[in-house]
C-alpha positions as CSV (number, residue, x, y, z in Angstrom):
1,X,0.0,0.0,0.0
2,X,1.3,3.5,-0.7
3,X,0.4,6.9,0.5
4,X,0.3,9.9,-1.8
5,X,1.9,12.0,1.0
6,X,5.6,12.7,0.8
7,X,7.9,10.2,2.5
8,X,9.0,12.7,5.2
9,X,5.3,12.8,6.1
10,X,5.4,9.1,6.8
11,X,8.4,9.5,9.0
12,X,6.5,12.0,11.0
13,X,3.7,9.4,11.4
14,X,6.1,6.9,12.8
15,X,5.8,8.8,16.1
16,X,2.0,9.1,16.0
17,X,1.0,5.7,14.5
18,X,-2.2,4.1,15.8
19,X,-1.7,0.3,15.6
20,X,-3.4,-2.6,17.2
21,X,-1.3,-5.4,15.4
22,X,-1.3,-8.9,16.8
23,X,2.0,-10.8,16.9
24,X,2.5,-13.6,14.4
25,X,2.5,-16.8,16.4
26,X,2.0,-20.6,15.8
27,X,-1.6,-21.5,15.1
28,X,-1.4,-25.1,14.0
29,X,1.2,-27.7,13.3
30,X,1.1,-30.7,10.9
31,X,3.7,-33.5,10.9
32,X,3.7,-36.1,8.2
33,X,3.7,-36.2,4.4
34,X,2.2,-32.7,4.2
35,X,2.6,-29.7,1.9
36,X,0.3,-26.8,1.1
37,X,-0.9,-24.5,-1.7
38,X,-2.9,-21.3,-1.6
39,X,-5.5,-19.6,-3.7
40,X,-7.1,-16.2,-3.5
41,X,-7.9,-13.0,-5.2
42,X,-8.1,-9.2,-4.7
43,X,-11.2,-7.1,-4.7
44,X,-9.2,-4.2,-6.3
45,X,-9.7,-3.6,-10.0
46,X,-6.2,-2.1,-10.2
47,X,-3.2,-1.2,-8.0
48,X,-3.8,1.9,-5.8
49,X,-2.2,5.0,-7.0
50,X,-2.6,8.8,-7.3
51,X,-5.2,9.9,-9.8
52,X,-6.4,6.3,-10.3
53,X,-10.2,5.6,-9.9
54,X,-11.2,4.2,-6.5
55,X,-13.4,1.3,-7.3
56,X,-13.6,-2.0,-5.5
57,X,-15.5,-5.2,-6.0
58,X,-17.6,-7.2,-3.4
59,X,-16.8,-10.6,-5.1
60,X,-14.0,-12.3,-6.8
61,X,-12.9,-15.9,-7.7
62,X,-9.9,-18.2,-7.8
63,X,-9.4,-21.8,-9.0
64,X,-8.0,-24.6,-6.9
65,X,-6.2,-27.4,-8.8
66,X,-5.2,-30.5,-6.8
67,X,-3.9,-33.8,-8.0
68,X,-5.9,-36.9,-7.2
69,X,-3.4,-38.1,-4.7
70,X,-3.4,-34.8,-2.7
71,X,-5.9,-35.3,0.1
72,X,-7.1,-32.1,1.9
73,X,-6.6,-32.1,5.6
74,X,-7.1,-28.4,6.4
75,X,-8.2,-25.2,4.7
76,X,-8.0,-21.8,6.3
77,X,-9.7,-18.7,4.9
78,X,-8.2,-15.3,5.5
79,X,-9.8,-12.0,4.3
80,X,-8.9,-8.4,4.9
81,X,-9.7,-4.9,3.9
82,X,-9.8,-1.2,4.8
83,X,-12.0,-0.1,7.6
84,X,-13.2,-1.6,10.9
85,X,-14.2,-4.8,9.3
86,X,-16.7,-7.0,7.4
87,X,-16.8,-10.3,9.3
88,X,-19.8,-11.9,7.6
89,X,-19.1,-13.0,4.0
90,X,-20.0,-15.9,1.6
91,X,-17.8,-18.7,0.2
92,X,-19.5,-20.3,-2.9
93,X,-22.8,-18.9,-1.6
94,X,-22.3,-20.4,1.9
95,X,-22.4,-18.1,4.9
96,X,-19.0,-17.7,6.6
97,X,-18.5,-15.9,9.9
98,X,-15.1,-14.9,11.2
99,X,-13.8,-17.1,14.0
100,X,-10.8,-14.9,14.8
101,X,-10.3,-11.2,14.0
102,X,-7.2,-9.1,13.6
103,X,-6.7,-5.3,13.3
104,X,-4.0,-2.8,12.5
105,X,-3.8,0.9,11.8
106,X,-1.8,3.7,10.3
107,X,-3.6,6.3,12.4
108,X,-7.0,6.9,13.9
109,X,-8.5,7.5,10.5
110,X,-6.9,4.6,8.7
111,X,-7.8,1.3,10.4
112,X,-7.5,-2.1,8.7
113,X,-8.9,-5.5,9.6
114,X,-8.3,-9.2,8.8
115,X,-10.4,-12.2,9.6
116,X,-10.0,-16.0,9.8
117,X,-12.4,-18.9,9.3
118,X,-11.7,-22.7,9.2
119,X,-13.3,-23.8,6.0
120,X,-11.9,-27.3,5.9
121,X,-15.2,-29.1,5.5
122,X,-16.3,-26.8,2.7
123,X,-13.1,-27.3,0.7
124,X,-13.0,-31.0,1.3
125,X,-16.5,-31.3,-0.1
126,X,-15.8,-29.2,-3.2
127,X,-12.2,-30.2,-3.9
128,X,-10.7,-28.8,-7.1
129,X,-12.7,-26.1,-8.7
130,X,-13.7,-22.4,-8.6
131,X,-14.0,-20.7,-5.3
132,X,-15.8,-17.4,-5.0
133,X,-15.8,-15.0,-2.1
134,X,-18.8,-12.6,-2.2
135,X,-20.4,-10.0,0.0
136,X,-17.0,-8.8,1.2
137,X,-18.0,-5.2,1.1
138,X,-15.8,-2.3,2.1
139,X,-17.2,0.1,-0.5
140,X,-18.4,2.4,2.3
141,X,-14.8,3.0,3.4
142,X,-13.6,4.1,-0.1
143,X,-14.2,7.9,0.4
144,X,-12.0,7.8,3.5
145,X,-9.2,5.6,2.3
146,X,-9.0,6.6,-1.4
147,X,-7.3,10.0,-1.0
148,X,-4.3,8.3,0.6
149,X,-4.4,5.2,-1.7
150,X,-5.1,2.9,1.2
151,X,-8.3,1.3,0.0
152,X,-8.1,-2.5,-0.5
153,X,-9.8,-5.8,0.1
154,X,-8.9,-9.4,-0.7
155,X,-9.0,-13.0,0.4
156,X,-6.8,-16.1,0.4
157,X,-7.3,-19.8,1.3
158,X,-4.3,-21.9,2.5
159,X,-4.9,-25.6,1.7
160,X,-2.8,-28.2,3.6
161,X,-2.8,-31.6,1.9
162,X,-1.4,-35.0,2.5
163,X,0.4,-36.9,-0.3
164,X,2.1,-40.3,0.2
165,X,4.7,-39.2,-2.4
166,X,6.0,-36.4,-0.2
167,X,8.9,-36.6,2.2
168,X,8.1,-36.5,5.9
169,X,7.6,-32.8,6.7
170,X,6.8,-30.5,9.5
171,X,4.3,-27.9,8.4
172,X,3.7,-24.9,10.7
173,X,0.9,-22.4,10.2
174,X,1.5,-19.0,11.9
175,X,-0.8,-16.0,11.9
176,X,-1.5,-12.6,13.4
177,X,-1.3,-9.2,11.9
178,X,2.0,-7.2,11.9
179,X,3.0,-4.4,9.7
180,X,5.7,-2.0,8.3
181,X,7.0,0.7,7.6
182,X,9.8,0.9,8.7
183,X,11.0,-2.4,10.1
184,X,9.3,-5.6,11.2
185,X,10.9,-8.5,12.9
186,X,9.0,-11.8,13.4
187,X,10.5,-14.8,15.2
188,X,9.0,-18.2,14.3
189,X,9.4,-20.8,17.0
190,X,8.4,-24.5,17.4
191,X,10.6,-25.5,14.4
192,X,12.6,-28.7,14.2
193,X,14.9,-28.7,11.2
194,X,16.0,-32.2,10.6
195,X,16.9,-31.7,7.0
196,X,16.7,-28.4,5.2
197,X,16.3,-29.8,1.7
198,X,13.4,-28.1,-0.2
199,X,12.6,-26.1,2.9
200,X,10.2,-23.3,2.1
201,X,8.3,-20.4,3.7
202,X,5.1,-18.8,2.5
203,X,3.2,-15.5,3.2
204,X,-0.2,-14.0,3.0
205,X,0.3,-10.3,3.1
206,X,-2.0,-7.3,2.4
207,X,-1.4,-4.2,0.4
208,X,2.0,-4.6,-1.1
209,X,2.4,-2.4,-4.2
210,X,4.5,-3.3,-7.3
211,X,5.1,0.4,-7.8
212,X,6.7,1.0,-4.4
213,X,10.1,-0.5,-3.8
214,X,11.6,2.0,-1.4
215,X,14.2,0.2,0.8
216,X,11.9,-2.9,0.7
217,X,13.7,-6.1,1.6
218,X,12.8,-9.5,3.0
219,X,15.4,-11.5,5.0
220,X,15.3,-14.9,6.6
221,X,17.9,-15.4,9.4
222,X,19.7,-12.4,8.1
223,X,19.8,-13.6,4.4
224,X,18.0,-11.6,1.8
225,X,15.5,-13.7,-0.1
226,X,13.7,-13.2,-3.4
227,X,12.1,-15.0,-6.3
228,X,12.9,-12.9,-9.3
229,X,11.4,-12.0,-11.6
230,X,8.1,-12.4,-9.8
231,X,9.4,-11.2,-6.4
232,X,12.6,-9.2,-6.8
233,X,14.8,-9.0,-3.7
234,X,14.0,-5.2,-3.5
235,X,10.2,-5.6,-3.8
236,X,9.1,-8.8,-2.2
237,X,5.5,-7.7,-1.6
238,X,4.3,-6.5,-5.0
239,X,0.8,-8.0,-5.6
240,X,1.8,-11.4,-6.8
241,X,0.9,-15.1,-6.4
242,X,3.9,-17.5,-6.5
243,X,1.6,-20.5,-6.9
244,X,0.0,-19.2,-10.1
245,X,2.7,-16.8,-11.3
246,X,0.1,-14.0,-11.4
247,X,1.3,-10.4,-10.9
248,X,-2.3,-9.0,-10.9
249,X,-3.1,-9.7,-7.3
250,X,-3.4,-6.0,-6.6
251,X,-2.8,-4.9,-3.0
252,X,-2.1,-8.4,-1.7
253,X,0.5,-11.2,-1.9
254,X,0.4,-15.0,-1.8
255,X,4.0,-15.9,-2.1
256,X,6.4,-18.6,-1.1
257,X,10.2,-18.9,-1.2
258,X,12.7,-21.7,-1.1
259,X,14.8,-21.2,2.1
260,X,17.0,-24.3,1.9
261,X,20.1,-22.2,2.1
262,X,18.7,-19.9,4.8
263,X,17.9,-22.3,7.6
264,X,20.2,-24.9,9.2
265,X,19.7,-28.4,10.5
266,X,19.0,-28.2,14.2
267,X,17.4,-24.8,14.1
268,X,14.4,-24.4,16.4
269,X,13.6,-20.8,15.4
270,X,13.8,-18.6,12.4
271,X,13.9,-14.8,12.2
272,X,12.0,-13.0,9.5
273,X,12.8,-9.3,8.9
274,X,11.0,-6.9,6.6
275,X,12.0,-3.4,5.9
276,X,10.2,-0.8,3.9
277,X,10.8,2.8,3.4
278,X,7.3,3.7,2.1
279,X,5.1,0.7,1.3
280,X,2.8,-0.2,4.1
281,X,2.7,-4.0,4.2
282,X,0.7,-6.2,6.7
283,X,1.8,-9.8,7.3
284,X,-1.3,-12.0,8.1
285,X,-0.1,-15.6,7.6
286,X,3.2,-17.4,7.5
287,X,3.7,-21.1,6.6
288,X,6.9,-23.1,6.9
289,X,7.5,-26.5,5.4
290,X,10.5,-28.3,6.7
291,X,11.7,-31.8,6.1
292,X,11.6,-33.4,9.6
293,X,11.9,-37.0,10.7
294,X,11.2,-37.0,14.4
295,X,8.9,-38.8,16.8
296,X,6.5,-37.1,19.1
297,X,5.7,-39.0,22.3
298,X,2.6,-38.3,24.3
299,X,1.1,-40.4,27.1
300,X,-2.4,-40.8,28.5
301,X,-3.7,-42.4,31.7
302,X,-6.3,-45.0,30.6
303,X,-7.4,-46.3,34.0
304,X,-6.1,-46.7,37.5
305,X,-7.1,-49.1,40.2
306,X,-7.1,-48.4,44.0
307,X,-7.7,-50.8,46.9
308,X,-9.0,-49.8,50.2
309,X,-6.3,-48.8,52.7
310,X,-3.7,-49.6,50.1
311,X,-1.1,-47.1,48.9
312,X,-0.4,-49.1,45.8
313,X,-1.9,-47.7,42.6
314,X,-2.2,-49.8,39.5
315,X,-1.8,-47.6,36.4
316,X,-2.9,-48.5,32.9
317,X,-1.5,-46.1,30.3
318,X,-0.9,-45.7,26.6
319,X,2.1,-44.0,24.9
320,X,1.3,-42.5,21.5
321,X,3.4,-41.4,18.6
322,X,1.1,-39.2,16.6
323,X,1.6,-35.9,14.8
324,X,5.1,-37.1,14.1
325,X,7.4,-38.0,11.2
326,X,9.4,-40.9,12.6
327,X,9.0,-43.9,14.8
328,X,9.4,-43.7,18.6
329,X,12.2,-46.0,19.6
330,X,11.9,-48.9,22.1
331,X,13.1,-48.2,25.6
332,X,11.9,-44.6,25.6
333,X,11.9,-43.9,29.3
334,X,8.7,-43.1,31.3
335,X,8.5,-41.6,34.8
336,X,5.6,-41.5,37.2
337,X,5.3,-38.8,39.8
338,X,2.9,-38.3,42.8
339,X,2.8,-34.6,43.5
340,X,6.3,-34.2,41.9
341,X,7.8,-37.1,43.9
342,X,9.1,-39.9,41.6
343,X,7.2,-43.1,42.4
344,X,7.9,-45.3,39.4
345,X,9.7,-45.8,36.2
346,X,9.2,-47.8,33.1
347,X,10.0,-47.8,29.3
348,X,8.4,-48.5,26.0
349,X,8.8,-52.1,25.0
350,X,8.8,-51.8,21.2
351,X,9.4,-49.3,18.4
352,X,6.2,-47.3,18.1
353,X,5.4,-46.5,14.4
354,X,4.1,-43.2,13.1
355,X,0.5,-42.8,14.4
356,X,1.0,-45.9,16.5
357,X,0.7,-46.5,20.3
358,X,1.6,-49.0,23.0
359,X,-0.3,-49.8,26.2
360,X,1.2,-51.1,29.4
361,X,0.6,-51.4,33.2
362,X,2.7,-50.5,36.2
363,X,1.9,-50.5,39.9
364,X,3.4,-47.7,42.0
365,X,3.6,-47.3,45.7
366,X,2.6,-43.8,47.1
367,X,4.8,-42.7,50.0
368,X,3.1,-41.7,53.2
369,X,4.8,-38.3,52.9
370,X,2.8,-37.5,49.8
371,X,-0.5,-37.8,51.6
372,X,-3.8,-39.4,50.4
373,X,-4.7,-36.7,47.9
374,X,-2.1,-36.0,45.2
375,X,-1.5,-35.3,41.5
376,X,-0.4,-38.3,39.5
377,X,1.9,-37.2,36.6
378,X,2.7,-39.5,33.8
379,X,5.8,-38.3,31.8
380,X,7.1,-40.0,28.7
381,X,10.7,-39.4,27.5
382,X,11.7,-38.7,31.1
383,X,14.5,-40.5,32.9
384,X,13.0,-39.5,36.3
385,X,14.4,-36.1,36.5
386,X,12.4,-34.3,33.8
387,X,15.2,-35.0,31.3
388,X,14.5,-36.8,28.0
389,X,16.7,-38.9,25.8
390,X,14.7,-38.5,22.5
391,X,14.6,-35.5,20.2
392,X,11.0,-34.9,19.5
393,X,8.9,-32.6,17.3
394,X,7.2,-31.2,20.4
395,X,9.0,-31.3,23.7
396,X,6.1,-29.7,25.6
397,X,3.5,-32.4,25.4
398,X,5.1,-35.4,27.3
399,X,3.0,-35.3,30.5
400,X,-0.5,-35.8,31.7
401,X,-1.8,-35.0,35.2
402,X,-4.6,-36.6,37.1
403,X,-5.9,-35.8,40.6
404,X,-6.2,-39.0,42.7
405,X,-7.6,-39.6,46.2
406,X,-6.6,-42.9,47.8
407,X,-9.4,-45.0,49.3
408,X,-9.0,-44.6,53.0
409,X,-11.5,-46.2,55.3
410,X,-13.1,-44.3,58.2
411,X,-11.5,-44.9,61.6
412,X,-12.5,-48.0,63.5
413,X,-15.8,-47.6,65.3
414,X,-16.0,-49.5,68.6
415,X,-19.5,-50.9,69.3
416,X,-21.1,-52.1,72.6
417,X,-20.0,-55.4,74.0
418,X,-22.1,-58.5,73.9
419,X,-22.6,-60.8,76.9
420,X,-23.3,-64.5,77.0
421,X,-23.5,-67.2,79.6
422,X,-20.5,-69.5,80.0
423,X,-21.2,-72.9,78.5
424,X,-18.0,-74.3,79.7
425,X,-14.4,-73.3,80.1
426,X,-15.3,-69.6,79.4
427,X,-16.9,-70.4,76.1
428,X,-20.3,-69.5,74.6
429,X,-21.8,-69.7,71.1
430,X,-22.5,-66.4,69.4
431,X,-24.4,-65.4,66.2
432,X,-22.2,-62.6,65.0
433,X,-24.6,-61.6,62.2
434,X,-27.4,-61.1,64.7
435,X,-25.2,-59.2,67.1
436,X,-24.0,-56.7,64.4
437,X,-27.6,-56.3,63.1
438,X,-28.7,-55.4,66.6
439,X,-25.9,-52.9,67.0
440,X,-26.1,-51.5,63.5
441,X,-29.5,-52.1,61.8
442,X,-29.5,-52.3,58.0
443,X,-25.7,-52.2,57.9
444,X,-25.3,-54.5,55.0
445,X,-23.5,-57.9,54.6
446,X,-20.5,-58.1,56.9
447,X,-17.4,-60.2,57.1
448,X,-15.8,-61.0,60.4
449,X,-12.2,-61.4,61.6
450,X,-10.4,-62.1,64.8
451,X,-7.7,-59.5,64.2
452,X,-7.4,-56.2,62.5
453,X,-4.4,-57.4,60.6
454,X,-6.4,-60.3,59.1
455,X,-9.1,-57.9,58.0
456,X,-6.6,-55.6,56.3
457,X,-5.1,-58.4,54.2
458,X,-8.5,-60.3,53.8
459,X,-7.2,-63.5,55.4
460,X,-8.6,-65.9,58.0
461,X,-12.2,-64.7,57.7
462,X,-14.6,-66.3,60.2
463,X,-16.7,-68.6,58.0
464,X,-19.2,-69.7,60.7
465,X,-20.4,-66.3,62.0
466,X,-23.8,-67.7,63.0
467,X,-22.4,-70.4,65.3
468,X,-19.1,-68.9,66.5
469,X,-17.5,-70.1,69.7
470,X,-15.3,-67.5,71.4
471,X,-11.7,-68.5,72.1
472,X,-11.2,-66.0,75.0
473,X,-13.1,-63.7,77.2
474,X,-13.2,-60.9,76.4
475,X,-12.5,-61.5,72.7
476,X,-12.6,-58.6,70.2
477,X,-14.3,-59.3,66.9
478,X,-13.7,-57.1,63.8
479,X,-16.4,-56.6,61.2
480,X,-15.9,-55.2,57.7
481,X,-19.1,-53.8,56.1
482,X,-18.9,-52.8,52.4
483,X,-19.7,-49.1,51.8
484,X,-19.0,-47.3,48.5
485,X,-16.3,-46.5,47.6
486,X,-14.6,-48.6,50.3
487,X,-15.9,-50.1,53.5
488,X,-16.5,-49.3,57.2
489,X,-14.9,-51.2,60.0
490,X,-16.3,-52.0,63.5
491,X,-15.2,-53.9,66.5
492,X,-17.2,-55.3,69.5
493,X,-16.2,-57.5,72.4
494,X,-17.6,-60.9,73.2
495,X,-17.7,-61.4,76.9
496,X,-18.6,-64.7,78.6
497,X,-19.8,-64.5,82.2
498,X,-20.9,-67.1,84.7
499,X,-24.6,-67.2,85.0
500,X,-26.4,-68.5,88.1
501,X,-26.5,-72.3,88.1
502,X,-29.8,-74.3,88.2
503,X,-30.0,-76.7,91.1
504,X,-32.4,-79.7,90.7
505,X,-34.5,-80.8,93.7
506,X,-33.9,-84.5,93.2
507,X,-32.2,-87.3,91.3
508,X,-32.3,-91.1,91.2
509,X,-28.8,-92.8,91.3
510,X,-30.2,-96.2,90.1
511,X,-27.9,-96.5,87.1
512,X,-30.8,-96.5,84.6
513,X,-29.1,-93.8,82.6
514,X,-31.7,-91.2,83.6
515,X,-31.1,-88.5,86.2
516,X,-28.4,-90.7,87.8
517,X,-26.4,-87.9,89.5
518,X,-26.8,-84.5,91.1
519,X,-26.6,-82.6,87.8
520,X,-26.4,-78.9,88.8
521,X,-26.7,-77.2,85.4
522,X,-24.4,-74.3,84.6
523,X,-22.0,-75.4,87.3
524,X,-19.4,-77.9,86.0
525,X,-16.6,-76.5,83.8
526,X,-18.1,-73.1,84.4
527,X,-17.6,-72.4,88.1
528,X,-14.5,-74.6,87.9
529,X,-13.3,-73.8,91.4
530,X,-16.6,-74.5,93.2
531,X,-16.9,-76.7,96.3
532,X,-20.0,-78.8,97.0
533,X,-20.9,-80.2,100.5
534,X,-23.7,-82.7,101.1
535,X,-25.2,-83.3,104.6
536,X,-27.7,-85.9,105.8
537,X,-30.8,-84.9,107.8
538,X,-28.7,-85.0,111.0
539,X,-26.3,-82.5,109.7
540,X,-23.5,-84.9,109.2
541,X,-21.2,-84.2,106.2
542,X,-21.4,-87.2,103.9
543,X,-19.9,-85.8,100.7
544,X,-17.5,-83.2,99.4
545,X,-17.2,-82.6,95.7
546,X,-15.6,-80.2,93.2
547,X,-15.5,-79.6,89.4
548,X,-14.0,-83.1,88.9
549,X,-16.1,-84.9,91.5
550,X,-19.9,-84.6,91.0
551,X,-22.3,-86.3,93.6
552,X,-23.7,-89.6,92.3
553,X,-25.5,-90.5,95.5
554,X,-22.6,-92.1,97.4
555,X,-20.7,-91.0,100.5
556,X,-17.1,-90.0,100.5
557,X,-16.9,-88.7,104.0
558,X,-17.2,-90.5,107.3
559,X,-15.8,-93.9,108.5
560,X,-19.1,-95.9,108.4
561,X,-20.6,-94.7,105.2
562,X,-17.6,-94.1,103.0
563,X,-18.4,-95.3,99.5
564,X,-21.9,-96.4,100.3
565,X,-25.0,-95.5,98.3
566,X,-27.1,-93.2,100.4
567,X,-30.6,-94.2,101.3
568,X,-33.7,-92.6,100.0
569,X,-34.3,-89.3,101.7
570,X,-33.8,-85.6,101.8
571,X,-30.2,-84.2,101.9
572,X,-28.9,-80.7,102.3
573,X,-26.2,-79.0,100.3
574,X,-23.9,-76.0,100.5
575,X,-22.6,-74.9,97.1
576,X,-19.6,-72.5,97.3
577,X,-19.2,-71.2,93.7
578,X,-15.9,-69.5,94.6
579,X,-17.0,-66.5,92.6
580,X,-17.0,-63.0,94.2
581,X,-20.2,-62.2,92.3
582,X,-22.2,-65.0,94.1
583,X,-22.9,-66.0,97.7
584,X,-23.0,-69.6,98.8
585,X,-26.1,-71.4,97.6
586,X,-27.9,-73.5,100.3
587,X,-30.7,-75.9,99.6
588,X,-32.0,-79.4,99.7
589,X,-32.3,-82.3,97.3
590,X,-34.3,-85.5,97.4
591,X,-32.7,-88.8,96.6
592,X,-34.9,-91.7,95.4
593,X,-34.5,-95.0,93.5
């Protein structure tokens, strides 16, 4: 674009310029057998200039020609013009709205816009053929911009395609809106130059004029580039299209340059510098195509498995090698971190091909110092210190983070004790299910253990809970009750106590097998230290017994009756239970035959 004001007027404006430009930065990257082409057209009928008519179209067309083996993977439409902006246009009569918008300005009266829309699906459906942009209307701005020859409008579509006959390339799409005069420097990052053969760079620029070549120069990494005769080294932006050879693309440029000798193997950035003494040029889009054979490792957490009260985490993960141009070698290291603490390491098992993947499993132990809530980080191409061993296309996409909370059961809840009468040797029979249901109604199906350690490792479960004989008194029983996401644990004590014995009022020691001895129920093997004394009706002690010596109707005291069967009659007893909770029991018993 040129102004009809003297050059010294432009120098003055360098100090009062009104600009809103957006820095050129990476928008999208493609890795594989990719290249690109571009089509577009101006809305200007002729190049701007003094005393030339200011007329502008609202529609123009261009033709896309692709080979049958060139498969469209992306298509990006850029359009621009004078004024604050027209962001609703048509592409082949289809409505298109801007998805991103850019602006720049010479001063408060000369503002320019650019817009972007992803039209991939449209171009994939149409393929080769004629493309027409319509309803791009900046005619209302002509009266303001025409006097300074700054009226323009135009459009371009960059088409990225895949072709199996191409080498493996890295194709980067950068965009923004930056302008000159006098000097513009753009740094392109995210490059991986593996081989610079046939490397190229392309531009979409607005308002370059063929008639203005005042100190205009384009350099890449300090080297002047050009494509004469279409793009001389002193007039790079001159209304041309390198793809078609057209020089009638008034007030816009769609150009590309071979930069094989201007970029070096191993470069990760490139510096573009544009100088212009008078021509006002706005760079909107930059595309680089570099031969690149590098893998790109990424990793995802597929699933993880937790166990209650267990600090081990089983991790199922997948390593991918997508958006790449070479295989990912076997033994690529993988590190696993819990809140930045290294907890595990592994490596890929096989070479992972382009667009391939490999899944594996590892179990890591989370240290107590990390806590129960932590961030699990999976990091591929990482030797355990954040350092990789593989050169990749993208070194910033090797990790994935996931928040994890270990399954920790609530604290042990102690329930009320359960009492039962001693059925012998401090033992009773308990129904553990009934006991727990009475203490915790509707608590769910439990499992029972005799130690907390057994419960934690799920070993030695009590398999007869409805008919359980205690092994000590008191004895603590532990119950595990499933409760999402883990379980609750309880304990209660089984206590066996000596209940009052039942003393019969008679027996018949006639050896008929029925009621042959003085069977005091709840006494023997329960009150094991008891003493029993039997007296006749005269108060004479005839028998002394203990836990091992029940009375079977015979005397074991006295000289005359020792060992004799006692006659029918009433006898009296004193039962010393030898239990501090009970007094001596005194009563009578009738012996008959």
